[in-house]
C-alpha positions as CSV (number, residue, x, y, z in Angstrom):
1,M,-121.2,-42.6,-49.3
2,I,-118.8,-39.9,-48.4
3,Q,-119.5,-38.2,-51.4
4,M,-123.0,-38.5,-50.6
5,V,-122.6,-36.8,-47.5
6,I,-120.5,-34.1,-49.3
7,E,-123.1,-33.2,-52.1
8,N,-126.2,-33.2,-49.5
9,G,-124.3,-31.2,-46.9
10,H,-123.6,-28.5,-49.7
11,K,-126.9,-28.6,-50.9
12,G,-128.2,-27.9,-47.3
13,G,-125.6,-24.9,-46.8
14,A,-123.6,-27.1,-44.3
15,W,-119.9,-27.6,-44.1
16,V,-118.8,-31.0,-44.2
17,G,-115.6,-32.4,-42.8
18,I,-113.7,-35.5,-41.9
19,C,-111.9,-35.8,-38.6
20,G,-109.5,-38.3,-37.0
21,E,-107.1,-40.9,-38.6
22,L,-109.2,-41.1,-41.8
23,G,-108.5,-37.2,-42.2
24,A,-105.3,-37.5,-41.4
25,D,-104.4,-40.3,-43.9
26,L,-102.4,-38.7,-46.6
27,T,-103.1,-41.1,-49.0
28,L,-106.8,-39.9,-49.0
29,T,-106.0,-36.4,-49.1
30,D,-106.0,-35.7,-52.9
31,T,-109.7,-38.0,-53.1
32,F,-111.0,-35.8,-50.3
33,V,-110.1,-32.6,-51.9
34,E,-111.6,-33.8,-55.5
35,M,-114.6,-34.7,-53.7
36,G,-115.1,-31.2,-52.3
37,I,-114.6,-32.0,-48.9
38,D,-114.3,-28.4,-46.8
39,E,-112.4,-29.3,-43.5
40,L,-109.8,-32.1,-42.1
41,S,-109.9,-32.2,-38.6
42,V,-106.4,-33.9,-37.6
43,S,-104.1,-33.9,-34.4
44,P,-101.6,-30.9,-34.4
45,S,-98.6,-33.1,-35.4
46,C,-100.5,-33.9,-38.8
47,I,-101.3,-30.3,-39.8
48,L,-98.4,-29.5,-41.8
49,P,-98.0,-32.7,-43.9
50,I,-101.9,-32.3,-44.9
51,R,-101.4,-28.8,-45.7
52,K,-98.5,-29.6,-47.7
53,K,-100.4,-32.2,-49.4
54,I,-103.3,-29.8,-50.4
55,R,-101.3,-27.4,-51.8
56,E,-99.4,-29.7,-53.9
57,H,-102.9,-30.8,-55.0
58,S,-103.8,-27.2,-56.3
């Protein structure tokens, strides 16, 4: 369902993001990036670990 939201949001020209604990789950970061998510909205304490994970994925 998340993939469907991403695809349809992009078709409509919208950014698609995930926020909260789901967005901060490091075990899902690679999956979200591969799915094409545009934004992960997380608490300030999670920004650096998420950023590191995304950079490692690239």
